Backbone bond lengths (Angstrom), bond angles and torsions (degrees), N, CA, C in turn:
res aa  C-N    CA-C-N  psi(-1)  N-CA   C-N-CA  omega(-1)  CA-C   N-CA-C  phi
1 M - - - 1.445 - - 1.534 109.80 -
2 A 1.309 117.18 -29.32 1.467 121.07 -178.64 1.524 111.01 -62.16
3 N 1.336 117.58 -39.76 1.470 120.75 179.00 1.522 111.50 -64.87
4 I 1.314 116.61 -40.98 1.466 120.93 179.49 1.523 109.71 -65.43
5 A 1.321 116.56 -45.19 1.465 120.78 179.93 1.524 110.65 -62.13
6 S 1.304 116.58 -42.63 1.458 120.72 179.93 1.535 111.24 -63.39
7 T 1.317 115.98 -45.37 1.469 120.65 179.21 1.527 111.12 -63.54
8 A 1.335 116.56 -38.75 1.467 121.21 -179.57 1.525 112.21 -78.48
9 G 1.322 116.36 -15.54 1.459 119.95 -179.60 1.514 113.56 76.11
10 V 1.334 116.27 29.92 1.465 121.14 178.57 1.520 109.31 -128.65
11 D 1.312 115.78 165.20 1.453 121.69 176.42 1.526 109.19 -74.78
12 R 1.313 116.40 140.73 1.478 117.99 -178.01 1.515 112.50 -66.45
13 K 1.331 117.71 -22.77 1.471 120.75 175.70 1.533 110.15 -63.76
14 L 1.325 115.86 -35.10 1.463 119.86 178.17 1.526 110.79 -63.27
15 I 1.322 116.17 -43.59 1.469 120.05 177.23 1.518 110.01 -62.19
16 S 1.307 116.24 -41.52 1.460 120.74 179.66 1.524 111.72 -63.28
17 V 1.335 117.17 -40.33 1.469 120.94 179.70 1.529 110.69 -65.22
18 Y 1.333 116.38 -44.85 1.459 120.12 -176.26 1.526 113.67 -77.11
19 F 1.331 117.43 -37.02 1.461 119.76 -171.51 1.529 114.18 -117.30
20 G 1.310 118.52 -18.82 1.458 120.88 178.12 1.515 114.24 82.81
21 S 1.314 116.78 -42.48 1.465 120.78 -178.38 1.525 109.55 -155.42
22 V 1.317 114.52 165.24 1.464 119.86 177.08 1.531 109.98 -62.85
23 D 1.334 116.10 -38.43 1.472 119.67 179.53 1.530 111.15 -59.46
24 N 1.327 117.54 -44.05 1.468 120.43 179.00 1.526 111.38 -67.48
25 L 1.330 117.28 -36.65 1.455 121.16 176.37 1.524 110.44 -60.93
26 I 1.316 116.59 -48.25 1.466 121.30 -179.41 1.524 110.90 -64.55
27 E 1.319 117.27 -42.88 1.466 120.87 178.56 1.530 111.09 -61.00
28 T 1.326 116.63 -43.92 1.464 121.16 178.58 1.521 110.94 -62.71
29 Y 1.318 116.67 -42.54 1.461 121.14 178.91 1.530 111.15 -62.25
30 I 1.315 115.96 -47.13 1.469 120.01 -177.84 1.524 110.68 -64.45
31 K 1.320 117.51 -44.15 1.463 120.26 178.87 1.520 111.37 -63.08
32 G 1.313 116.97 -35.99 1.459 120.89 179.37 1.513 113.18 -70.79
33 K 1.313 117.47 -27.14 1.463 121.89 -177.53 1.524 113.08 -97.33
34 D 1.307 117.61 -16.79 1.462 120.69 -175.31 1.523 110.44 -93.61
35 Y 1.309 115.83 105.59 1.457 122.08 -178.35 1.523 111.56 -55.26
36 W 1.313 117.13 -42.74 1.462 120.23 -173.41 1.522 112.16 -68.91
37 V 1.316 118.26 -32.61 1.463 119.92 176.51 1.525 109.11 -64.71
38 E 1.339 116.38 -48.96 1.469 120.50 179.38 1.527 111.43 -63.59
39 A 1.323 116.84 -41.44 1.459 120.61 -179.67 1.528 110.92 -64.66
40 T 1.311 116.83 -39.88 1.463 120.84 179.32 1.525 111.16 -65.36
41 I 1.318 116.76 -44.43 1.469 120.59 178.79 1.524 110.06 -62.20
42 A 1.339 116.84 -45.57 1.464 120.74 179.55 1.523 111.26 -62.51
43 A 1.325 117.15 -41.28 1.467 121.17 179.84 1.525 110.67 -64.62
44 E 1.323 117.20 -43.05 1.462 120.62 179.53 1.528 111.20 -63.17
45 E 1.334 116.81 -41.42 1.466 120.19 178.48 1.518 111.64 -66.14
46 T 1.319 116.32 -41.91 1.462 121.15 -180.00 1.524 110.90 -65.53
47 L 1.307 117.02 -44.03 1.463 120.82 179.32 1.525 111.50 -65.37
48 A 1.316 117.31 -37.35 1.471 120.44 178.83 1.526 110.68 -63.64
49 K 1.325 116.94 -38.18 1.463 121.32 179.26 1.525 111.54 -69.58
50 A 1.322 117.14 -27.55 1.458 121.73 -174.39 1.525 113.10 -98.36
51 S 1.295 117.41 16.09 1.453 121.39 -178.66 1.528 110.58 -54.20
52 G 1.319 116.65 128.82 1.455 121.84 178.66 1.513 114.32 88.31
53 T 1.315 117.60 -0.86 1.462 122.44 179.98 1.524 109.31 -91.00
54 S 1.322 116.80 146.90 1.461 118.67 176.95 1.524 109.80 -67.02
55 S 1.311 116.95 154.53 1.467 121.84 -179.15 1.518 111.58 -59.20
56 R 1.323 115.94 -43.33 1.464 119.92 -178.71 1.526 111.34 -62.81
57 L 1.314 116.59 -46.90 1.462 120.58 179.57 1.529 110.74 -63.28
58 F 1.311 116.03 -41.42 1.460 120.72 177.86 1.527 110.63 -58.49
59 L 1.323 117.29 -51.23 1.462 120.91 -178.03 1.523 112.02 -64.42
60 E 1.320 117.51 -41.93 1.460 120.13 178.50 1.529 111.07 -62.29
61 T 1.308 116.63 -45.13 1.465 121.12 179.98 1.522 110.55 -64.32
62 Y 1.322 115.85 -44.78 1.460 120.75 -178.54 1.526 111.22 -61.42
63 Y 1.312 117.28 -50.55 1.462 119.95 -176.58 1.525 112.74 -71.05
64 W 1.320 118.03 -32.84 1.470 120.00 175.14 1.520 110.36 -65.44
65 S 1.318 117.03 -41.01 1.469 119.58 179.34 1.515 110.89 -65.62
66 K 1.328 118.18 -37.60 1.463 121.46 177.06 1.528 110.36 -65.73
67 L 1.300 116.62 -40.79 1.474 121.13 -179.91 1.524 110.49 -64.99
68 I 1.312 116.05 -44.38 1.464 120.25 -179.01 1.524 111.14 -66.96
69 N 1.329 116.65 -42.05 1.470 121.08 -177.73 1.518 112.93 -72.82
70 S 1.325 118.32 -17.42 1.464 120.45 -178.64 1.522 111.98 -83.08
71 H 1.339 117.12 -9.67 1.472 119.51 -178.24 1.490 111.31 -108.13
């Protein structure tokens, strides 16, 4: 952890407070950089909220919300 802290220019205690361990730091980094992990989580959450909705209504609602939120 000392090498990571030194490279990042922070105290290793700070890394420990935020991430607990090097494994959690690496996992957080990978999840943050991996589009497909984030996309999969978002898709699962969106689908869970839309349970029982028709496919067409789901897609229309989803894409309209993306369009509105992008402006």
